[in-house]
C-alpha positions in Angstrom: 0.9 -2.1 1.7 3.9 -2.2 3.9 6.7 -4.7 3.6 7.3 -7.3 6.3 10.7 -7.8 7.9 12.3 -11.0 6.7 13.7 -13.5 9.2 17.5 -14.1 9.2 18.7 -16.9 7.0 19.8 -20.1 8.8 23.4 -21.2 8.5 23.8 -24.4 6.5 27.0 -26.5 6.2 28.7 -26.6 2.8 27.9 -30.3 2.4 24.3 -29.9 3.4 24.0 -26.9 1.0 25.3 -28.9 -1.9 22.9 -31.8 -1.1 20.0 -29.4 -0.8 20.8 -27.7 -4.1 21.0 -31.0 -5.8 17.7 -32.2 -4.4 16.0 -28.9 -5.3 17.3 -29.0 -8.8 16.1 -32.5 -9.3 12.7 -31.7 -7.9 12.2 -28.6 -10.1 14.0 -29.6 -13.3 11.0 -31.2 -15.1 8.7 -28.2 -14.3 10.8 -25.1 -14.8 13.5 -23.6 -16.9 15.2 -20.6 -15.2 12.1 -20.4 -12.9 9.7 -20.3 -15.8 7.3 -23.2 -16.4 7.7 -25.0 -19.7 4.2 -26.5 -19.7 0.9 -24.6 -20.2 -1.8 -27.0 -19.2 -5.3 -26.0 -20.3 -7.1 -28.0 -17.5 -6.6 -28.9 -13.9 -6.6 -27.0 -10.6 -5.1 -23.6 -10.0 -4.1 -22.5 -6.6 -4.6 -18.9 -5.5 -3.3 -17.1 -2.4 -5.2 -14.0 -1.4 -4.9 -11.8 1.7 -7.1 -12.4 4.7 -8.9 -9.1 5.7 -10.4 -8.1 9.0 -13.9 -9.3 8.4 -13.0 -11.5 5.4 -16.5 -13.0 4.7 -17.6 -10.3 2.2 -14.4 -10.7 0.3 -14.8 -14.4 0.1 -18.3 -14.1 -1.3 -17.1 -11.8 -4.1 -14.1 -14.1 -4.9 -16.4 -17.1 -5.1 -18.5 -15.3 -7.7 -15.4 -14.5 -9.7 -14.1 -18.1 -9.5 -17.5 -19.5 -10.5 -17.5 -17.3 -13.6 -14.0 -18.5 -14.5 -14.8 -22.1 -14.0 -18.0 -21.8 -16.0 -16.1 -20.4 -19.0 -13.2 -22.9 -18.6 -14.6 -26.5 -18.5 -12.1 -28.8 -16.9 -10.4 -26.0 -14.8 -10.9 -25.4 -11.1 -9.5 -22.8 -8.7 -8.7 -23.3 -5.0 -8.4 -20.1 -3.0 -6.4 -19.9 0.3 -6.5 -16.7 2.4 -3.1 -16.0 4.1 -2.3 -13.6 6.8 -0.8 -10.3 5.5 1.8 -10.3 8.3 3.5 -13.6 7.2 3.2 -13.0 3.5 6.9 -12.3 3.1 8.0 -15.7 4.3 5.2 -17.6 2.5 5.8 -15.8 -0.8 9.6 -16.2 -0.6 9.2 -19.9 0.0 6.9 -20.2 -3.0 9.4 -18.5 -5.2 12.1 -21.0 -4.0 9.9 -24.1 -4.4 7.9 -24.0 -7.6 6.6 -27.5 -7.0 4.5 -26.3 -4.1 3.9 -22.7 -5.2 0.4 -21.3 -6.1 -0.4 -20.1 -9.6 -1.5 -16.7 -8.5 -0.9 -14.4 -5.5 -2.3 -11.2 -4.1 0.5 -8.8 -3.2 1.0 -5.3 -1.8 1.9 -2.8 -4.5 5.1 -1.8 -2.7 6.3 -5.4 -3.0 6.3 -5.4 -6.9 9.9 -4.4 -7.6 11.3 -6.8 -5.0 9.2 -9.8 -6.2 10.3 -9.1 -9.8 13.9 -9.0 -8.8 13.4 -12.3 -7.0 12.2 -13.7 -10.3 8.8 -14.8 -8.9 6.3 -13.0 -11.0 5.5 -13.6 -14.7 5.7 -10.9 -17.3 2.2 -10.5 -18.6 2.8 -7.3 -20.6 1.3 -8.8 -23.9 -1.8 -10.2 -22.2 -2.4 -7.0 -20.2 -2.0 -4.8 -23.4 -4.5 -7.0 -25.3 -7.1 -7.0 -22.4 -9.9 -4.5 -23.4 -10.7 -3.6 -19.8 -7.1 -2.7 -19.0 -7.3 0.5 -21.1 -9.4 2.1 -18.3 -6.8 1.4 -15.5 -5.7 4.6 -13.9 -2.0 5.5 -14.5 -0.9 5.2 -10.9 -2.4 1.7 -10.6 -0.8 0.7 -13.8 2.5 2.0 -12.5 2.2 -0.2 -9.4 2.4 -3.4 -11.6 5.1 -2.0 -13.9 8.9 -2.5 -13.5 11.3 -1.7 -16.3 8.5 -1.1 -18.7 7.0 -4.6 -18.2 3.8 -5.5 -16.5 3.8 -8.1 -13.7 0.2 -8.4 -12.7 -3.1 -6.5 -12.6 -4.2 -3.9 -9.9 -6.9 -5.2 -7.6 -7.8 -2.0 -5.7 -6.2 1.4 -4.8 -6.2 3.1 -1.4 -5.5 6.8 -0.6 -5.8 8.9 2.5 -7.6 12.1 3.3 -8.5 14.3 6.3 -11.3 13.2 8.7 -12.6 15.9 11.0 -15.2 16.2 13.7 -18.1 18.3 12.5 -19.6 18.7 16.0 -16.3 19.9 17.5 -15.7 22.3 14.5 -19.2 23.7 14.8 -18.9 24.2 18.5 -15.5 26.0 18.1 -16.5 28.0 15.0 -13.9 26.3 12.9 -13.9 25.4 9.2 -12.1 22.6 7.4 -8.4 23.7 6.9 -7.5 24.7 3.4 -3.7 24.7 3.8 -1.2 22.8 5.9 -0.4 26.0 7.9 -4.1 26.3 8.6 -4.2 22.6 9.5 -1.5 23.1 12.2 -3.2 26.2 13.6 -6.6 24.5 13.7 -5.2 21.5 15.5 -3.7 23.7 18.2 -7.0 25.6 18.6 -8.8 22.4 19.2 -6.2 21.1 21.7 -6.3 24.4 23.6 -10.1 24.6 23.8 -10.5 20.8 24.5 -7.3 19.5 26.1 -8.9 16.1 26.4 -8.6 15.8 22.6 -5.7 15.6 20.2 -6.2 18.4 17.7 -5.1 16.0 15.0 -4.0 12.5 15.8 -0.6 11.9 14.3 1.9 9.1 14.6 5.7 8.9 14.5 5.3 5.5 12.9 2.7 6.6 10.4 4.9 6.8 7.3 2.1 7.1 4.7 0.3 9.8 6.8 3.5 11.8 6.9 4.7 11.6 3.3 2.0 13.9 1.9 3.7 16.7 3.9 7.0 15.9 2.3 5.5 15.8 -1.2 3.4 18.9 -0.7 6.5 20.9 0.1 8.1 19.7 -3.1 10.2 17.0 -1.6 10.8 13.5 -2.8 11.7 10.2 -1.2 14.3 9.5 -3.8 15.3 10.4 -7.4 16.1 8.0 -10.2 19.7 7.8 -11.4 20.0 5.4 -14.3 18.9 2.0 -13.1 19.1 2.9 -9.4 17.8 5.6 -7.0 19.4 8.1 -4.7 17.7 9.3 -1.5 16.2 12.8 -1.5 14.7 13.0 2.0 17.6 15.2 3.1 16.8 17.9 0.4 15.7 21.4 1.5 12.2 20.8 0.3 11.8 17.4 2.0 13.1 18.8 5.2 10.5 21.6 5.1 7.7 18.9 4.9 9.3 16.9 7.7 9.4 20.0 9.8 5.7 20.7 9.2 4.6 17.2 10.1 6.8 16.9 13.2 5.6 20.2 14.5 2.3 18.5 15.2 4.0 16.5 18.0 3.9 18.3 21.3 1.7 19.2 24.2 -0.1 21.8 22.1 -1.5 19.0 19.8 -0.4 15.3 20.1 2.2 14.8 22.9 5.3 13.0 21.7 5.3 10.7 24.7 1.9 9.3 23.5 2.1 9.8 19.8 5.6 9.1 18.7 5.0 5.3 18.6 1.6 5.5 17.0 1.0 4.1 13.5 -1.9 4.6 11.1 -4.3 2.2 12.7 -3.7 3.8 16.1 -4.4 7.3 14.8 -7.6 6.2 13.1 -8.7 4.4 16.3 -8.1 7.5 18.3 -10.3 9.5 16.0 -13.0 6.8 15.8 -13.2 6.5 19.5 -13.7 10.3 20.0 -10.2 11.2 21.2 -9.2 13.5 18.3 -10.6 16.4 16.4 -8.9 15.3 13.1 -7.0 12.3 11.7 -5.5 11.3 8.4 -7.3 8.1 7.3 -7.9 6.1 4.2 -11.0 5.2 2.2 -10.4 1.8 3.8 -10.8 3.4 7.2 -14.4 4.4 6.6 -15.9 1.2 8.1 -13.8 1.5 11.3 -14.9 5.2 11.8 -18.5 4.4 11.1 -18.4 1.7 13.8 -16.9 4.2 16.3 -18.4 6.7 18.7 -18.0 9.5 16.1 -20.5 8.0 13.7 -22.7 10.7 12.3 -20.4 13.4 13.7 -17.6 13.6 11.1 -16.8 14.6 7.5 -13.9 14.0 5.2 -12.0 16.5 2.9 -8.8 16.0 0.9 -5.7 16.7 3.0 -4.6 20.2 2.1 -1.3 21.1 0.5 0.9 24.1 1.2 -1.0 26.5 -1.0 -4.5 27.4 0.1 -7.0 25.3 -1.8 -4.5 22.8 -3.0 -4.5 19.0 -2.3 -1.4 17.3 -0.9 -0.2 14.4 -3.0 -1.2 11.1 -1.3 0.5 7.8 -1.4 -1.3 5.5 -3.8 -1.6 2.3 -1.8 -3.4 -0.9 -2.8 -2.9 -4.5 -3.8 -2.3 -6.3 -7.0 -2.7 -9.9 -8.2 0.2 -11.6 -10.1 0.8 -14.8 -12.0 3.9 -16.8 -10.8 6.5 -17.6 -13.4 6.5 -21.2 -12.1 2.9 -21.8 -13.0 2.2 -24.7 -15.4 -1.2 -23.2 -16.2 -0.1 -19.8 -17.6 -3.0 -19.2 -20.0 -5.6 -20.3 -17.4 -3.8 -18.3 -14.7 -4.0 -15.1 -16.7 -7.7 -15.7 -17.5 -8.4 -16.3 -13.8 -6.4 -13.1 -13.0 -8.7 -11.2 -15.3 -11.8 -12.6 -13.6 -10.4 -11.7 -10.1 -9.4 -8.2 -11.1 -11.9 -7.3 -13.8 -14.4 -4.5 -13.6 -17.3 -6.6 -12.4 -15.3 -8.0 -9.5 -13.8 -4.6 -8.5 -17.3 -3.1 -8.4 -18.5 -5.9 -6.1 -15.4 -5.6 -3.9 -16.1 -1.9 -3.5 -19.7 -2.6 -2.4 -18.6 -5.4 -0.1 -15.3 -4.0 1.4 -15.1 -0.4 0.3 -12.0 -1.0 -1.8 -11.6 1.7 -4.4 -11.6 0.3 -8.0 -8.6 0.9 -10.2 -10.7 1.5 -13.3 -11.6 5.2 -13.8 -15.1 4.4 -15.1 -15.9 1.9 -12.3 -14.7 4.3 -9.7 -16.8 7.1 -11.1 -19.8 4.9 -10.9 -18.9 4.0 -7.3 -18.7 7.7 -6.4 -22.2 8.3 -7.7 -23.6 5.5 -5.6 -21.6 6.1 -2.5 -20.9 9.8 -1.9 -18.4 9.2 1.0 -15.7 8.3 -1.5 -15.7 11.7 -3.3 -12.8 13.3 -1.2 -10.7 10.2 -1.9 -11.4 10.3 -5.6 -10.7 14.0 -5.6 -7.4 13.2 -4.0 -6.6 10.6 -6.7 -7.5 13.1 -9.3 -5.2 15.7 -7.9 -2.2 13.4 -8.4 -0.7 10.7 -6.2 2.8 9.4 -5.5 4.4 6.0 -5.2 7.5 4.6 -3.6 10.7 4.1 -5.6 10.4 1.2 -8.0 13.4 -0.5 -6.5 13.8 -3.8 -4.7 15.7 -1.8 -2.1 12.5 -0.2 -1.0 11.4 -3.4 0.7 14.6 -3.3 2.9 14.0 0.4 3.7 10.4 -0.2 4.7 11.2 -3.3 6.7 14.1 -1.5 8.5 11.7 1.3 9.5 14.1 3.9 8.2 11.5 6.7 7.8 9.6 6.0 11.1 12.9 6.1 12.9 13.7 9.5 11.2 10.4 11.0 12.3 10.7 9.6 15.8 14.2 10.9 16.2 12.9 14.4 15.4 9.8 14.4 17.6 11.7 12.9 20.6 14.3 15.7 20.3 17.1 13.2 19.9 18.1 14.8 16.5 17.2 17.9 14.5 15.5 17.6 11.1 18.8 18.0 9.2 20.7 15.3 11.1 17.8 12.8 11.2 17.0 13.2 7.4 20.7 13.0 6.6 21.1 9.8 8.5 18.0 8.3 6.9 19.3 9.2 3.4 22.5 7.3 4.1 20.5 4.2 5.1 18.3 4.5 2.0 21.3 4.9 -0.3 22.9 1.8 1.2 19.7 -0.2 0.6 19.4 1.1 -3.0 23.1 0.2 -3.7 22.7 -3.3 -2.3 19.6 -3.9 -4.4 21.5 -3.0 -7.6 
């Protein structure tokens, strides 16, 4: 998930600010202490905010089943689910953190938001309950990391998403090509396709496609940032990271994907280009499968893991996905944790995979999904090869919202800056965000 840029704060007069603070304290005092609810009601109605997907009906059906199971096992308890737009989640969630009286009991959130939400004091620490939950032992390590900050667990993973390489089997057959086994081969294959078929991008790439570009940085041995005590220091300007940036940005040009058209493209645009038959290859997620299947390339494509720098290796992919957390302000903590288990448990994740294609976060459930639906094998192989995650710092939200990395890539592909200058400038912006976050 990507963070959403927060709107600027409104200016309030000192007198109005004091009055507002007094009213807020009065309204919230009976319910919370330091943002944490003092009550733990064992009955009543719980409110849940989940993300609205494109084609949300299958998700709603699965969630209804999970809620029904929870209500059956908890007489006197009910759950009301509201589906909120992903694009406005930042404003909605921040408002909920600031107004416990009107906040939901549980929220779905993007896994890149975890550290920021913990710093804001909005999520409950459920480390003890998670450790005692029998199903949790089968959670894969990367998914577990996505709900962990400072060694404490602040939710449960709902699904994981990774990206791999989609390619046109008909085009490759016609041109006598084979799926690339290294990134150097990927670059040369893309140029061969473009030369033979100038109406196609060899591989559709985007200057604003951060999570499609990062595997090139990681495969070259680079990092986004390195931990230094309780904070992070940017590493995108290291020699290894610059090598990966150079490989990715070399794909922008008339010999593959012209910068004038591709510099502004994001992940959705590159997948759309492939699905509509305008590219020989694209980097897409397991979650892109339905879109590709509904495109003109249906029946004419295959998927393999994105190759690394060494022939036969797999590039580390970003481990995306969503989690569900309990708010600190809930007055139904025990019920909320039980509902969280129902919404993120093995049975529900298996149903979400069948309904939406979301990859389960449990290793055993995912293995079963792979047996039933072979299309997920390249993505599971990618997960098995090792994935990466963004720095567990609340500063990452600012870095993402400020488009620091897309700006860096676009400065290079447009020719405005060389790799060293663009990565150096990006590192300075990242360090400022990490420092501000504390």
